[in-house]
N, C-alpha and C positions, 0 to 999 in steps of 0.2 A: 606550561598550561597546554592541555590537549585541545584539539579542534572540537567544536561542538558536533554532536551526532546529527546525521541526516537520516531521513526516513523515506523509503520507497513503499508507498501505501497501496494495498490491494482493495478492490471493490468491496470485498466482504468487511474490511475494517471500516470503510466509509459507512456502509450499511449499519454496522455495529454502533459506530459513533453517532451517526445522525438520526437513524430511524429506530434503533433498538434500545439504546441505553442512555445516551447523552444528548437528548433533544436540544436543538439550538435555542429554543425559547425558554427552556428550563435551566440550561447550563450555558448561558452566554459567555461566561468567563473562559470556558474551555475553548470555545470557537474563536474568541478574541486572541487567545494565545496561539491557536493553530494558525490564524491569519498572520501573526508575527513570524512564525516558523516559515510560512509560505513566502512572505516578503523577503526573508533572509535566505531563501533558496534551500531550506532544510527539510521541508515537507513537500513531497512531490508525488505525482502519479504518472505512469507511462501513458502515452497517447492511447494505448489500447484499453487501459483502465478507464480513462476519460470517456472513450466511446462506449464502453460497457455501462458506465454510470449514466450516461445520457440516454441509454435505452430504457432505464428504469423510469417509473412514473411518479416516484415520490420525492422526498426531500433531497435525496442525494443528487438527483438530476438538477433540481433548482440550485442547490449549493454549487455544483460544478459550473453551472452557467453563470454564476455570479462572479467568478474569478476574472478580474480585470487586470491583474498584475502581470500576467504572462509568465509567472514563475511556477505555477502549479503543474503544468504539463511538460513532460520530457518528450520531445518529438522522437519518433522512430527514425533513426538514421542507419547508415551502413554498419557502424560500430555496434550499435544495439542489435541489429539483425544478426551479425556474426556471433555475438554472445548468445543470443536466443537459439541459434542453430546448434551451438556447442552444448547448451543445456538440454535441448531436445534430443540431440544425439546420445547424450548420457542417460537421459530419462525419457525415452520415447512414449511412455504411458502417461506422461503428464497431461497431455491434451486428451481430455475425456472423450469417451465414445458418444456422449450426449451432446448434440449440436448446441453451440452457444455456451457451453460450460468450460471453464478453465482456459479460455482462449488468451487471457491476459497474463496468466500466472508466470509463464516463462519470461515475459517482459518485465514484470515486477522484480523477479529474481535477477535478471540480467542487469537492470539499471542499478539495483542495490550493489551488485558485484562491481560494476564499473565505477560507481560513485563511492564505494566503501561505506555504504549506508546500511542501516538495519531495515529489515522488512517488517511491515506492520500488516497483519492479516487477522481475519476472524476464523480462519480454518483451524480445525482441531489438530492435535499432535499425533494422530493415529495413522499416519501414512506409512507406506512401505514400498518396496520395489515394484510390486504388482499394482498397487494403488497409491502412487506418490501424491503427496500433498505438499503445499508450499513449505511448512515447517520441516518435513522430512528432507526435502531437497536442500533447504538452507543448511541443515545440519551436515549433510554430505559435503557441501561446498564451503563450510566454515563461515557462513553468514549468520549473523545474529538475527533472530526472528522473534517477534513479540506481538502481543495483542494491543488493542487501543488503550486499555487500562494501563498496560506496562509502559506505553509511551508517556502517559501522564506522570507516572512514577519516575521514569527515567529522566524526565525534564525537571523533576522536583516541584511540580506545580502543587500548590495548596489552595484549597477553597474553603471558605467559611460561610455559613448561613448568615444572612443579615439579621 
């Protein structure tokens, strides 16, 4: 039997999940299953994603503040920083020219690489060397990258209407 998959989640995936497509009040089953993944240490965000999410004013901020397990956030330590530095050395354009954008991306990727996790992002697959996005960099590094919907399928979750 193989080990269950883990997920390093980007802010855009949280926004997709909680505010764009799978509202917690309309799809409670999804978020109950996400809570199980968090408790098992299989669904996590970098400290930088958490800070980014807490700057938002909507549901994502409230959802992040609700975590009491201590399992959601991966703290930034020296190992993570060294991996981020390696990623930024290889992809210096990852950090966008617009202040406040893409600041957590390298951390999402670094944690996925260190934990052998899949990256979950809402970013499109249209990145390149001049304008790298998370999926492009993940492909270059051999890291699986998916969207929130793909996580649901990957886990084999099924939901039925009452």
